[in-house]
N, C-alpha and C positions, 0 to 999 in steps of 0.2 A: 504493500500500500505506500509505503514512503517513496519507493521508486517512481510511482506514477505521478506523485506531486513533484518530485526533482524533474522529471521529464518535462511536465508542464511548465515549469519554471524556466528550464534550459529553453524550451520552444519559444516562452516570452521574450527572454533575454535575446535570443536571436531574431525574433520578429522585430523587436525594438531597435536592435543593431541595424538591420536591413532598413527599416523605416528612417533611421538617421542618416543614411546614405542618400536618400532622395533628395533632389533639389527642392529647395524652399524659395518662397517669395520673398525677395528682399526690397523692392520698391513698393511704396504705399500709394494709397489714393490720396490725392489733396482734397481735404474737407472743408477748408476755408483760410482766409486771410484776414487778420485782425488790423485795427487801426495804427498799430505800432509796426505793422509790416512782417509780423511773424506767420509764417506757413505752417499749417498744421495737417498731418498725415496720418492715415490709418491703415493697418492691414486687417482684415477682419479674421474673426476667430474661425477655426477649422477642427472641429471636435473629431473628425475622422483620422486626423494625424496626431491627436492628443493636445491641440492647442485650444484651451477653453476660453481664453480671453484674448480680445483684440489687442494688437500693439500699436500704441498711440505715441506720437512724439511730435516736436516742433522744431523749425528751422528758423533761427532768428536772421534779420536782415544782415547784420554784421557776423561774418563768422567768428565762431569761438566766443561769442558774447552772450552766455547763457544766464547771466545775471540779471538781465533786464526785466522789467515788469511785464506781466501777463494779465489779461482781463479775467476777471473771477470766473466767468462764464466758460471760458476756454480752459481756465486751469481745472476747474470741476469735471469737464470732459476729459481731459488727459488722465485725471486720477480716477476715471470710471465711476464718477459719482451720478453722472447723468449718461444716458445711452445715445442720445442724438446730440450731434454737434449744434452750437447754438446758431439761431438764424441771425441775419445781419441787421435786421431791425431791432431784434432784442439787444444786441450788443451796443448798437448806436444809440438806443433809447438810454441804456444805462451809463453810456458814456457822456450823454447829454446831461444827465442828473449829476454826474460826477463833476462835469464843469461849473454847474450851477452851484454846487456847494463848496 
């Protein structure tokens, strides 16, 4: 009985190794640009290969300047607090409120 379990574990390890050699998607889909000029990208989740969560990142307008401000809506999207990227109207409305304050 212990041998059957070890065989299934070996099969699982072998399957995972073979799956790790398959090519993966490296370029993301552009989801939006904010008023600071940051570009936001996403690679959707793919549970069939074991990727349960989407990969999200941003590219700042100045290379290697990742310390700049991000709008709150985009930051919550990057951290998976919201499912859909913010609409441009929503971001601009909140930016106008920020300017008034």
